A tleap script that builds the chain and sets N, CA, C and O, in Angstrom:
source leaprc.protein.ff14SB
mol = sequence {
  NMET VAL ASP ALA GLY LEU VAL LEU ASP THR
  ALA SER LEU LEU ALA TYR SER GLU GLY VAL
  PRO ALA VAL GLY VAL GLN ILE ALA LYS VAL
  ALA TYR ARG GLN GLU GLN VAL ILE ILE PRO
  ALA LEU CYS LEU ALA ALA ALA TYR ARG GLN
  VAL SER SER ASP GLY LEU PRO LEU LEU ASP
  ILE VAL GLY ASP LEU ASP SER VAL VAL VAL
  THR PRO VAL ASP HIE ASN MET CYS PRO VAL
  LEU GLY GLY TRP SER ARG LEU LEU GLY SER
  MET ASP LEU ALA GLN VAL ALA ILE GLU ALA
  ALA ALA ARG ALA VAL VAL PRO ILE MET THR
  ASP ARG ARG GLU LEU LEU GLY GLU VAL LEU
  PRO LYS GLU TRP PRO ILE ILE ASP CLEU
}
set mol.1.N position { -13.125 -2.745 2.220 }
set mol.1.CA position { -11.773 -2.517 1.780 }
set mol.1.C position { -11.485 -1.047 1.639 }
set mol.1.O position { -12.312 -0.337 1.066 }
set mol.2.N position { -10.434 -0.568 2.095 }
set mol.2.CA position { -10.005 0.836 2.084 }
set mol.2.C position { -9.314 1.122 0.780 }
set mol.2.O position { -8.452 0.370 0.325 }
set mol.3.N position { -9.709 2.218 0.192 }
set mol.3.CA position { -9.124 2.671 -1.125 }
set mol.3.C position { -7.665 3.078 -0.949 }
set mol.3.O position { -7.269 3.576 0.105 }
set mol.4.N position { -6.874 2.860 -1.997 }
set mol.4.CA position { -5.520 3.355 -2.051 }
set mol.4.C position { -5.518 4.784 -2.517 }
set mol.4.O position { -6.237 5.147 -3.448 }
set mol.5.N position { -4.751 5.556 -1.901 }
set mol.5.CA position { -4.726 7.029 -2.284 }
set mol.5.C position { -3.406 7.636 -2.842 }
set mol.5.O position { -3.331 8.763 -3.332 }
set mol.6.N position { -2.359 6.745 -2.708 }
set mol.6.CA position { -1.047 7.087 -3.072 }
set mol.6.C position { -0.064 5.918 -3.089 }
set mol.6.O position { -0.110 5.048 -2.220 }
set mol.7.N position { 0.799 5.904 -4.053 }
set mol.7.CA position { 1.894 4.902 -4.089 }
set mol.7.C position { 3.214 5.655 -3.960 }
set mol.7.O position { 3.392 6.656 -4.653 }
set mol.8.N position { 4.117 5.244 -3.143 }
set mol.8.CA position { 5.396 5.818 -2.958 }
set mol.8.C position { 6.461 5.057 -3.565 }
set mol.8.O position { 6.466 3.840 -3.375 }
set mol.9.N position { 7.427 5.627 -4.317 }
set mol.9.CA position { 8.448 4.871 -4.930 }
set mol.9.C position { 9.759 5.032 -4.001 }
set mol.9.O position { 9.723 5.668 -2.948 }
set mol.10.N position { 10.884 4.413 -4.475 }
set mol.10.CA position { 12.101 4.447 -3.693 }
set mol.10.C position { 12.585 5.883 -3.476 }
set mol.10.O position { 12.963 6.231 -2.357 }
set mol.11.N position { 12.583 6.678 -4.457 }
set mol.11.CA position { 12.976 8.092 -4.417 }
set mol.11.C position { 12.070 8.875 -3.330 }
set mol.11.O position { 12.588 9.652 -2.529 }
set mol.12.N position { 10.831 8.644 -3.354 }
set mol.12.CA position { 9.967 9.226 -2.326 }
set mol.12.C position { 10.318 8.868 -0.959 }
set mol.12.O position { 10.386 9.719 -0.072 }
set mol.13.N position { 10.560 7.536 -0.749 }
set mol.13.CA position { 10.988 7.019 0.566 }
set mol.13.C position { 12.250 7.616 1.067 }
set mol.13.O position { 12.393 7.939 2.246 }
set mol.14.N position { 13.231 7.769 0.091 }
set mol.14.CA position { 14.512 8.350 0.463 }
set mol.14.C position { 14.382 9.799 0.817 }
set mol.14.O position { 15.060 10.303 1.713 }
set mol.15.N position { 13.458 10.502 0.069 }
set mol.15.CA position { 13.230 11.992 0.376 }
set mol.15.C position { 12.481 12.049 1.761 }
set mol.15.O position { 12.722 12.994 2.511 }
set mol.16.N position { 11.613 11.107 2.115 }
set mol.16.CA position { 10.970 11.105 3.409 }
set mol.16.C position { 11.996 10.846 4.482 }
set mol.16.O position { 11.910 11.451 5.550 }
set mol.17.N position { 12.957 9.984 4.258 }
set mol.17.CA position { 14.034 9.670 5.272 }
set mol.17.C position { 14.993 10.928 5.415 }
set mol.17.O position { 15.701 11.040 6.415 }
set mol.18.N position { 15.003 11.813 4.460 }
set mol.18.CA position { 15.816 12.979 4.595 }
set mol.18.C position { 14.997 14.188 5.137 }
set mol.18.O position { 15.495 15.308 5.258 }
set mol.19.N position { 13.798 13.910 5.433 }
set mol.19.CA position { 12.993 14.989 6.047 }
set mol.19.C position { 12.360 15.918 4.935 }
set mol.19.O position { 12.001 17.048 5.267 }
set mol.20.N position { 12.220 15.527 3.738 }
set mol.20.CA position { 11.513 16.414 2.749 }
set mol.20.C position { 10.033 16.568 3.143 }
set mol.20.O position { 9.329 15.561 3.214 }
set mol.21.N position { 9.559 17.734 3.389 }
set mol.21.CA position { 8.228 17.880 3.905 }
set mol.21.C position { 7.071 17.383 2.951 }
set mol.21.O position { 6.022 16.924 3.402 }
set mol.22.N position { 7.332 17.503 1.607 }
set mol.22.CA position { 6.301 17.228 0.622 }
set mol.22.C position { 5.777 15.763 0.788 }
set mol.22.O position { 4.588 15.486 0.632 }
set mol.23.N position { 6.728 14.846 1.111 }
set mol.23.CA position { 6.267 13.474 1.281 }
set mol.23.C position { 5.426 13.262 2.429 }
set mol.23.O position { 4.387 12.614 2.309 }
set mol.24.N position { 5.803 13.776 3.587 }
set mol.24.CA position { 4.948 13.679 4.775 }
set mol.24.C position { 3.594 14.322 4.624 }
set mol.24.O position { 2.585 13.846 5.144 }
set mol.25.N position { 3.606 15.457 3.872 }
set mol.25.CA position { 2.298 16.135 3.601 }
set mol.25.C position { 1.395 15.262 2.827 }
set mol.25.O position { 0.200 15.171 3.107 }
set mol.26.N position { 1.993 14.569 1.782 }
set mol.26.CA position { 1.142 13.655 0.883 }
set mol.26.C position { 0.596 12.548 1.754 }
set mol.26.O position { -0.577 12.206 1.607 }
set mol.27.N position { 1.414 11.933 2.701 }
set mol.27.CA position { 0.974 10.877 3.501 }
set mol.27.C position { -0.134 11.303 4.435 }
set mol.27.O position { -1.086 10.563 4.685 }
set mol.28.N position { 0.011 12.515 4.947 }
set mol.28.CA position { -1.008 13.014 5.864 }
set mol.28.C position { -2.341 13.266 5.136 }
set mol.28.O position { -3.411 12.998 5.683 }
set mol.29.N position { -2.267 13.771 3.928 }
set mol.29.CA position { -3.519 14.066 3.075 }
set mol.29.C position { -4.222 12.700 2.847 }
set mol.29.O position { -5.441 12.630 3.006 }
set mol.30.N position { -3.539 11.676 2.501 }
set mol.30.CA position { -4.052 10.393 2.249 }
set mol.30.C position { -4.728 9.839 3.583 }
set mol.30.O position { -5.870 9.381 3.571 }
set mol.31.N position { -4.008 9.906 4.645 }
set mol.31.CA position { -4.485 9.403 5.888 }
set mol.31.C position { -5.804 10.247 6.336 }
set mol.31.O position { -6.749 9.668 6.872 }
set mol.32.N position { -5.813 11.481 6.117 }
set mol.32.CA position { -6.907 12.297 6.419 }
set mol.32.C position { -8.192 11.841 5.634 }
set mol.32.O position { -9.296 11.879 6.178 }
set mol.33.N position { -8.026 11.423 4.384 }
set mol.33.CA position { -9.077 10.936 3.537 }
set mol.33.C position { -9.419 9.474 3.951 }
set mol.33.O position { -10.365 8.896 3.416 }
set mol.34.N position { -8.695 8.908 4.851 }
set mol.34.CA position { -8.938 7.530 5.319 }
set mol.34.C position { -8.634 6.597 4.118 }
set mol.34.O position { -9.364 5.631 3.897 }
set mol.35.N position { -7.617 6.866 3.385 }
set mol.35.CA position { -7.183 5.987 2.293 }
set mol.35.C position { -5.772 5.442 2.699 }
set mol.35.O position { -5.166 5.888 3.672 }
set mol.36.N position { -5.312 4.497 1.931 }
set mol.36.CA position { -4.032 3.864 2.208 }
set mol.36.C position { -2.924 4.466 1.274 }
set mol.36.O position { -3.149 4.858 0.129 }
set mol.37.N position { -1.738 4.494 1.878 }
set mol.37.CA position { -0.493 4.722 1.237 }
set mol.37.C position { 0.133 3.436 0.917 }
set mol.37.O position { 0.407 2.654 1.828 }
set mol.38.N position { 0.398 3.135 -0.409 }
set mol.38.CA position { 0.953 1.867 -0.683 }
set mol.38.C position { 2.433 2.078 -0.858 }
set mol.38.O position { 2.874 2.969 -1.584 }
set mol.39.N position { 3.207 1.227 -0.168 }
set mol.39.CA position { 4.682 1.172 -0.389 }
set mol.39.C position { 5.100 -0.239 -0.793 }
set mol.39.O position { 5.097 -1.180 0.000 }
set mol.40.N position { 5.463 -0.332 -2.088 }
set mol.40.CA position { 5.931 -1.650 -2.592 }
set mol.40.C position { 7.073 -2.175 -1.809 }
set mol.40.O position { 7.972 -1.380 -1.534 }
set mol.41.N position { 7.163 -3.408 -1.410 }
set mol.41.CA position { 8.238 -3.917 -0.617 }
set mol.41.C position { 9.552 -3.778 -1.243 }
set mol.41.O position { 10.545 -3.598 -0.537 }
set mol.42.N position { 9.637 -3.853 -2.585 }
set mol.42.CA position { 10.950 -3.723 -3.347 }
set mol.42.C position { 11.449 -2.305 -3.239 }
set mol.42.O position { 12.661 -2.097 -3.286 }
set mol.43.N position { 10.582 -1.310 -3.097 }
set mol.43.CA position { 10.972 0.125 -2.902 }
set mol.43.C position { 11.468 0.371 -1.538 }
set mol.43.O position { 12.421 1.116 -1.310 }
set mol.44.N position { 10.759 -0.311 -0.569 }
set mol.44.CA position { 11.272 -0.120 0.876 }
set mol.44.C position { 12.671 -0.794 0.979 }
set mol.44.O position { 13.571 -0.188 1.561 }
set mol.45.N position { 12.872 -1.908 0.490 }
set mol.45.CA position { 14.134 -2.660 0.468 }
set mol.45.C position { 15.200 -1.793 -0.132 }
set mol.45.O position { 16.254 -1.571 0.464 }
set mol.46.N position { 14.909 -1.284 -1.365 }
set mol.46.CA position { 15.873 -0.464 -2.088 }
set mol.46.C position { 16.229 0.766 -1.293 }
set mol.46.O position { 17.390 1.169 -1.214 }
set mol.47.N position { 15.166 1.376 -0.682 }
set mol.47.CA position { 15.456 2.581 0.203 }
set mol.47.C position { 16.374 2.198 1.364 }
set mol.47.O position { 17.333 2.914 1.651 }
set mol.48.N position { 16.089 1.065 2.044 }
set mol.48.CA position { 16.993 0.658 3.131 }
set mol.48.C position { 18.400 0.446 2.628 }
set mol.48.O position { 19.337 0.677 3.393 }
set mol.49.N position { 18.623 0.012 1.361 }
set mol.49.CA position { 19.928 -0.245 0.885 }
set mol.49.C position { 20.547 1.096 0.682 }
set mol.49.O position { 21.757 1.157 0.901 }
set mol.50.N position { 19.923 2.199 0.296 }
set mol.50.CA position { 20.563 3.426 -0.036 }
set mol.50.C position { 20.488 4.503 1.048 }
set mol.50.O position { 21.076 5.572 0.877 }
set mol.51.N position { 19.780 4.256 2.167 }
set mol.51.CA position { 19.469 5.347 3.085 }
set mol.51.C position { 20.787 5.683 3.943 }
set mol.51.O position { 21.673 4.861 4.171 }
set mol.52.N position { 20.780 6.945 4.361 }
set mol.52.CA position { 21.873 7.330 5.340 }
set mol.52.C position { 21.596 6.857 6.759 }
set mol.52.O position { 20.440 6.579 7.078 }
set mol.53.N position { 22.556 6.755 7.591 }
set mol.53.CA position { 22.291 6.236 8.894 }
set mol.53.C position { 21.274 7.247 9.623 }
set mol.53.O position { 20.444 6.831 10.431 }
set mol.54.N position { 21.385 8.465 9.315 }
set mol.54.CA position { 20.463 9.491 10.000 }
set mol.54.C position { 19.018 9.203 9.529 }
set mol.54.O position { 18.115 9.324 10.357 }
set mol.55.N position { 18.740 8.840 8.290 }
set mol.55.CA position { 17.333 8.590 7.854 }
set mol.55.C position { 16.839 7.243 8.143 }
set mol.55.O position { 15.670 6.983 7.859 }
set mol.56.N position { 17.608 6.337 8.686 }
set mol.56.CA position { 17.176 4.915 9.005 }
set mol.56.C position { 15.993 4.943 9.913 }
set mol.56.O position { 15.067 4.174 9.656 }
set mol.57.N position { 15.906 5.788 11.010 }
set mol.57.CA position { 14.829 5.685 11.888 }
set mol.57.C position { 13.441 5.975 11.199 }
set mol.57.O position { 12.411 5.375 11.508 }
set mol.58.N position { 13.522 7.004 10.187 }
set mol.58.CA position { 12.215 7.445 9.536 }
set mol.58.C position { 11.714 6.285 8.635 }
set mol.58.O position { 10.509 6.074 8.497 }
set mol.59.N position { 12.684 5.527 8.017 }
set mol.59.CA position { 12.180 4.354 7.258 }
set mol.59.C position { 11.590 3.285 8.114 }
set mol.59.O position { 10.648 2.595 7.725 }
set mol.60.N position { 12.194 3.143 9.372 }
set mol.60.CA position { 11.697 2.173 10.268 }
set mol.60.C position { 10.271 2.550 10.689 }
set mol.60.O position { 9.459 1.651 10.910 }
set mol.61.N position { 9.945 3.792 10.805 }
set mol.61.CA position { 8.650 4.291 11.205 }
set mol.61.C position { 7.560 4.270 10.123 }
set mol.61.O position { 6.401 3.943 10.376 }
set mol.62.N position { 7.981 4.629 8.926 }
set mol.62.CA position { 6.955 4.862 7.844 }
set mol.62.C position { 6.059 3.515 7.582 }
set mol.62.O position { 4.851 3.548 7.346 }
set mol.63.N position { 6.749 2.482 7.651 }
set mol.63.CA position { 6.058 1.215 7.349 }
set mol.63.C position { 5.044 0.825 8.504 }
set mol.63.O position { 4.167 -0.024 8.340 }
set mol.64.N position { 5.224 1.463 9.591 }
set mol.64.CA position { 4.265 1.159 10.778 }
set mol.64.C position { 3.127 2.169 10.919 }
set mol.64.O position { 2.293 2.029 11.813 }
set mol.65.N position { 3.077 3.197 10.041 }
set mol.65.CA position { 2.034 4.119 10.073 }
set mol.65.C position { 0.671 3.442 9.857 }
set mol.65.O position { 0.585 2.464 9.114 }
set mol.66.N position { -0.329 3.918 10.459 }
set mol.66.CA position { -1.695 3.192 10.248 }
set mol.66.C position { -2.127 3.262 8.884 }
set mol.66.O position { -2.829 2.350 8.447 }
set mol.67.N position { -1.771 4.314 8.089 }
set mol.67.CA position { -2.362 4.482 6.745 }
set mol.67.C position { -1.522 3.837 5.762 }
set mol.67.O position { -1.846 3.843 4.574 }
set mol.68.N position { -0.354 3.223 6.217 }
set mol.68.CA position { 0.623 2.615 5.214 }
set mol.68.C position { 0.425 1.126 5.162 }
set mol.68.O position { 0.223 0.448 6.170 }
set mol.69.N position { 0.496 0.621 3.871 }
set mol.69.CA position { 0.503 -0.714 3.679 }
set mol.69.C position { 1.738 -1.058 2.721 }
set mol.69.O position { 1.898 -0.554 1.610 }
set mol.70.N position { 2.556 -1.963 3.302 }
set mol.70.CA position { 3.717 -2.387 2.445 }
set mol.70.C position { 3.308 -3.690 1.738 }
set mol.70.O position { 2.988 -4.706 2.355 }
set mol.71.N position { 3.338 -3.594 0.502 }
set mol.71.CA position { 2.837 -4.706 -0.357 }
set mol.71.C position { 3.914 -5.659 -0.812 }
set mol.71.O position { 4.962 -5.245 -1.306 }
set mol.72.N position { 3.652 -6.916 -0.646 }
set mol.72.CA position { 4.745 -7.973 -1.106 }
set mol.72.C position { 4.757 -8.171 -2.552 }
set mol.72.O position { 3.826 -7.768 -3.249 }
set mol.73.N position { 5.755 -8.763 -3.022 }
set mol.73.CA position { 5.782 -9.347 -4.373 }
set mol.73.C position { 5.141 -10.761 -4.303 }
set mol.73.O position { 5.561 -11.668 -3.584 }
set mol.74.N position { 4.095 -10.836 -5.120 }
set mol.74.CA position { 3.312 -12.093 -5.237 }
set mol.74.C position { 3.871 -12.840 -6.500 }
set mol.74.O position { 4.290 -12.240 -7.491 }
set mol.75.N position { 3.837 -14.230 -6.369 }
set mol.75.CA position { 4.405 -14.952 -7.502 }
set mol.75.C position { 3.600 -14.701 -8.750 }
set mol.75.O position { 4.186 -14.823 -9.825 }
set mol.76.N position { 2.369 -14.376 -8.736 }
set mol.76.CA position { 1.616 -14.096 -9.878 }
set mol.76.C position { 2.001 -12.802 -10.605 }
set mol.76.O position { 1.667 -12.634 -11.778 }
set mol.77.N position { 2.709 -11.877 -9.914 }
set mol.77.CA position { 3.066 -10.601 -10.614 }
set mol.77.C position { 4.514 -10.789 -11.177 }
set mol.77.O position { 5.030 -9.874 -11.818 }
set mol.78.N position { 5.127 -11.874 -10.964 }
set mol.78.CA position { 6.538 -12.044 -11.445 }
set mol.78.C position { 6.648 -11.951 -13.031 }
set mol.78.O position { 7.648 -11.388 -13.476 }
set mol.79.N position { 5.825 -12.389 -13.808 }
set mol.79.CA position { 5.912 -12.233 -15.215 }
set mol.79.C position { 5.914 -10.673 -15.657 }
set mol.79.O position { 6.761 -10.209 -16.420 }
set mol.80.N position { 4.924 -9.969 -15.116 }
set mol.80.CA position { 4.763 -8.556 -15.431 }
set mol.80.C position { 5.974 -7.867 -14.788 }
set mol.80.O position { 6.587 -7.042 -15.465 }
set mol.81.N position { 6.357 -8.130 -13.574 }
set mol.81.CA position { 7.434 -7.526 -12.897 }
set mol.81.C position { 8.745 -7.658 -13.686 }
set mol.81.O position { 9.504 -6.701 -13.835 }
set mol.82.N position { 8.968 -8.815 -14.159 }
set mol.82.CA position { 10.157 -9.103 -14.942 }
set mol.82.C position { 10.188 -8.329 -16.309 }
set mol.82.O position { 11.193 -7.725 -16.685 }
set mol.83.N position { 9.027 -8.387 -17.024 }
set mol.83.CA position { 8.947 -7.583 -18.240 }
set mol.83.C position { 9.013 -6.078 -18.044 }
set mol.83.O position { 9.750 -5.407 -18.766 }
set mol.84.N position { 8.311 -5.557 -17.148 }
set mol.84.CA position { 8.329 -4.113 -16.901 }
set mol.84.C position { 9.705 -3.584 -16.468 }
set mol.84.O position { 10.165 -2.504 -16.838 }
set mol.85.N position { 10.318 -4.459 -15.642 }
set mol.85.CA position { 11.594 -4.005 -15.048 }
set mol.85.C position { 12.629 -3.902 -16.196 }
set mol.85.O position { 13.544 -3.085 -16.093 }
set mol.86.N position { 12.526 -4.670 -17.248 }
set mol.86.CA position { 13.399 -4.486 -18.497 }
set mol.86.C position { 13.173 -3.146 -19.068 }
set mol.86.O position { 14.136 -2.503 -19.484 }
set mol.87.N position { 11.879 -2.639 -19.126 }
set mol.87.CA position { 11.623 -1.347 -19.692 }
set mol.87.C position { 12.054 -0.246 -18.798 }
set mol.87.O position { 12.612 0.740 -19.279 }
set mol.88.N position { 11.834 -0.351 -17.548 }
set mol.88.CA position { 11.991 0.707 -16.460 }
set mol.88.C position { 13.376 0.603 -15.936 }
set mol.88.O position { 13.847 1.621 -15.428 }
set mol.89.N position { 14.129 -0.520 -15.985 }
set mol.89.CA position { 15.514 -0.486 -15.562 }
set mol.89.C position { 15.584 -0.935 -14.025 }
set mol.89.O position { 16.691 -1.070 -13.505 }
set mol.90.N position { 14.515 -1.149 -13.358 }
set mol.90.CA position { 14.589 -1.626 -12.027 }
set mol.90.C position { 13.342 -2.352 -11.577 }
set mol.90.O position { 12.235 -2.058 -12.029 }
set mol.91.N position { 13.535 -3.319 -10.667 }
set mol.91.CA position { 12.431 -4.075 -10.115 }
set mol.91.C position { 11.563 -3.223 -9.256 }
set mol.91.O position { 10.342 -3.368 -9.298 }
set mol.92.N position { 12.129 -2.337 -8.472 }
set mol.92.CA position { 11.309 -1.591 -7.553 }
set mol.92.C position { 10.322 -0.647 -8.263 }
set mol.92.O position { 9.158 -0.545 -7.877 }
set mol.93.N position { 10.840 0.078 -9.369 }
set mol.93.CA position { 9.916 0.983 -10.068 }
set mol.93.C position { 8.934 0.177 -10.788 }
set mol.93.O position { 7.821 0.666 -10.981 }
set mol.94.N position { 9.220 -1.070 -11.234 }
set mol.94.CA position { 8.284 -1.911 -11.874 }
set mol.94.C position { 7.143 -2.292 -10.892 }
set mol.94.O position { 5.986 -2.291 -11.314 }
set mol.95.N position { 7.404 -2.609 -9.637 }
set mol.95.CA position { 6.492 -2.916 -8.690 }
set mol.95.C position { 5.602 -1.599 -8.398 }
set mol.95.O position { 4.390 -1.682 -8.198 }
set mol.96.N position { 6.220 -0.533 -8.391 }
set mol.96.CA position { 5.276 0.795 -8.219 }
set mol.96.C position { 4.200 0.770 -9.309 }
set mol.96.O position { 3.008 0.927 -9.044 }
set mol.97.N position { 4.664 0.567 -10.531 }
set mol.97.CA position { 3.658 0.647 -11.619 }
set mol.97.C position { 2.663 -0.435 -11.523 }
set mol.97.O position { 1.495 -0.199 -11.832 }
set mol.98.N position { 3.046 -1.660 -11.102 }
set mol.98.CA position { 2.088 -2.732 -10.953 }
set mol.98.C position { 1.129 -2.406 -9.826 }
set mol.98.O position { -0.070 -2.646 -9.969 }
set mol.99.N position { 1.582 -1.892 -8.760 }
set mol.99.CA position { 0.698 -1.604 -7.600 }
set mol.99.C position { -0.397 -0.568 -7.920 }
set mol.99.O position { -1.576 -0.673 -7.583 }
set mol.100.N position { 0.196 0.532 -8.675 }
set mol.100.CA position { -0.787 1.596 -9.123 }
set mol.100.C position { -1.689 1.046 -10.178 }
set mol.100.O position { -2.873 1.381 -10.140 }
set mol.101.N position { -1.275 0.251 -11.102 }
set mol.101.CA position { -2.239 -0.128 -12.149 }
set mol.101.C position { -3.162 -1.232 -11.609 }
set mol.101.O position { -4.201 -1.462 -12.227 }
set mol.102.N position { -2.878 -1.898 -10.557 }
set mol.102.CA position { -3.714 -2.971 -10.062 }
set mol.102.C position { -4.982 -2.379 -9.264 }
set mol.102.O position { -5.905 -3.099 -8.882 }
set mol.103.N position { -4.932 -1.118 -9.074 }
set mol.103.CA position { -6.052 -0.478 -8.321 }
set mol.103.C position { -6.749 0.598 -9.258 }
set mol.103.O position { -6.302 0.867 -10.373 }
set mol.104.N position { -7.799 1.151 -8.753 }
set mol.104.CA position { -8.326 2.323 -9.568 }
set mol.104.C position { -7.184 3.279 -9.660 }
set mol.104.O position { -6.233 3.171 -8.886 }
set mol.105.N position { -7.236 4.255 -10.616 }
set mol.105.CA position { -6.123 5.179 -10.864 }
set mol.105.C position { -5.625 5.767 -9.516 }
set mol.105.O position { -6.338 6.517 -8.848 }
set mol.106.N position { -4.405 5.408 -9.151 }
set mol.106.CA position { -3.811 5.885 -7.905 }
set mol.106.C position { -2.646 6.708 -8.241 }
set mol.106.O position { -1.821 6.252 -9.031 }
set mol.107.N position { -2.481 7.929 -7.703 }
set mol.107.CA position { -1.315 8.719 -7.925 }
set mol.107.C position { -0.064 8.074 -7.414 }
set mol.107.O position { -0.091 7.330 -6.433 }
set mol.108.N position { 1.016 8.352 -8.062 }
set mol.108.CA position { 2.341 7.880 -7.660 }
set mol.108.C position { 3.197 9.102 -7.424 }
set mol.108.O position { 3.216 10.044 -8.217 }
set mol.109.N position { 3.957 9.056 -6.224 }
set mol.109.CA position { 4.824 10.135 -5.966 }
set mol.109.C position { 6.212 9.635 -6.360 }
set mol.109.O position { 6.679 8.614 -5.856 }
set mol.110.N position { 6.878 10.378 -7.282 }
set mol.110.CA position { 8.120 9.910 -7.876 }
set mol.110.C position { 8.827 11.076 -8.523 }
set mol.110.O position { 8.283 12.164 -8.712 }
set mol.111.N position { 10.153 10.767 -8.874 }
set mol.111.CA position { 10.894 11.726 -9.702 }
set mol.111.C position { 11.181 11.134 -11.074 }
set mol.111.O position { 12.047 11.600 -11.814 }
set mol.112.N position { 10.390 10.045 -11.397 }
set mol.112.CA position { 10.563 9.304 -12.700 }
set mol.112.C position { 9.289 9.265 -13.545 }
set mol.112.O position { 8.845 8.233 -14.046 }
set mol.113.N position { 8.760 10.435 -13.656 }
set mol.113.CA position { 7.473 10.621 -14.449 }
set mol.113.C position { 7.619 9.996 -15.911 }
set mol.113.O position { 6.815 9.175 -16.353 }
set mol.114.N position { 8.656 10.437 -16.572 }
set mol.114.CA position { 8.930 10.030 -17.935 }
set mol.114.C position { 9.039 8.586 -18.045 }
set mol.114.O position { 8.364 7.993 -18.887 }
set mol.115.N position { 9.906 7.912 -17.196 }
set mol.115.CA position { 10.083 6.536 -17.170 }
set mol.115.C position { 8.872 5.766 -17.006 }
set mol.115.O position { 8.685 4.768 -17.701 }
set mol.116.N position { 7.994 6.168 -16.101 }
set mol.116.CA position { 6.757 5.424 -15.814 }
set mol.116.C position { 5.805 5.457 -17.039 }
set mol.116.O position { 4.959 4.578 -17.207 }
set mol.117.N position { 5.968 6.487 -17.876 }
set mol.117.CA position { 5.271 6.616 -19.077 }
set mol.117.C position { 5.475 5.471 -20.051 }
set mol.117.O position { 4.687 5.291 -20.980 }
set mol.118.N position { 6.531 4.697 -19.841 }
set mol.118.CA position { 6.827 3.558 -20.655 }
set mol.118.C position { 5.819 2.428 -20.476 }
set mol.118.O position { 5.560 1.672 -21.412 }
set mol.119.N position { 5.241 2.307 -19.255 }
set mol.119.CA position { 4.384 1.201 -18.979 }
set mol.119.C position { 2.948 1.631 -18.567 }
set mol.119.O position { 2.018 0.825 -18.601 }
set mol.120.N position { 2.793 2.927 -18.177 }
set mol.120.CA position { 1.505 3.504 -17.751 }
set mol.120.C position { 1.110 4.517 -18.718 }
set mol.120.O position { 1.941 5.096 -19.417 }
set mol.121.N position { -0.282 4.769 -18.779 }
set mol.121.CA position { -0.584 5.837 -19.701 }
set mol.121.C position { 0.000 7.183 -19.352 }
set mol.121.O position { 0.127 7.522 -18.175 }
set mol.122.N position { 0.342 7.926 -20.323 }
set mol.122.CA position { 0.958 9.285 -20.071 }
set mol.122.C position { 0.191 10.151 -19.157 }
set mol.122.O position { 0.803 10.966 -18.467 }
set mol.123.N position { -1.087 10.050 -19.090 }
set mol.123.CA position { -1.918 10.880 -18.265 }
set mol.123.C position { -2.071 10.392 -16.918 }
set mol.123.O position { -2.911 10.929 -16.195 }
set mol.124.N position { -1.260 9.301 -16.427 }
set mol.124.CA position { -1.450 8.833 -15.146 }
set mol.124.C position { -1.094 9.858 -14.096 }
set mol.124.O position { -0.091 10.545 -14.290 }
set mol.125.N position { -1.780 10.022 -13.055 }
set mol.125.CA position { -1.462 11.042 -12.053 }
set mol.125.C position { -0.229 10.797 -11.335 }
set mol.125.O position { -0.072 9.814 -10.612 }
set mol.126.N position { 0.702 11.747 -11.545 }
set mol.126.CA position { 2.095 11.660 -10.954 }
set mol.126.C position { 2.238 13.019 -10.124 }
set mol.126.O position { 2.027 14.152 -10.555 }
set mol.127.N position { 2.621 12.676 -8.913 }
set mol.127.CA position { 3.061 13.795 -7.972 }
set mol.127.C position { 4.564 13.925 -8.129 }
set mol.127.O position { 5.293 13.058 -7.646 }
set mol.128.N position { 5.030 14.898 -8.738 }
set mol.128.CA position { 6.505 15.136 -8.874 }
set mol.128.C position { 7.203 15.344 -7.606 }
set mol.128.O position { 6.747 16.138 -6.784 }
set mol.129.N position { 8.230 14.716 -7.400 }
set mol.129.CA position { 9.071 14.866 -6.136 }
set mol.129.C position { 9.984 15.977 -6.293 }
set mol.129.O position { 10.758 16.273 -5.383 }
savepdb mol mol.pdb
quit
């Protein structure tokens, strides 16, 4: 099994679709280490809902990258997903926290460091967007 090296949230996916280099650089670093980039399905769906027409092709591509795994919502995660989404204000961010917490400590790329501190330890590795 390949280790996870990064979890991307909705804001990171939208930044990627807008051509923000920092996101692509992080994806490349993880791929170079032969680790996986985790994209929660709820984040990808939320990004598709918000993306501009110009950014749509990049969202189409990111899920097909060899190092990327789009993780589904499993029925077993629904109780935690529902509870954490109350604290975090969104299902997609709750899935980000669940995916990161379900593995060895995996960095999250986000612009919501403080909010994730509601459900994850304050020292969780966050790569600020």
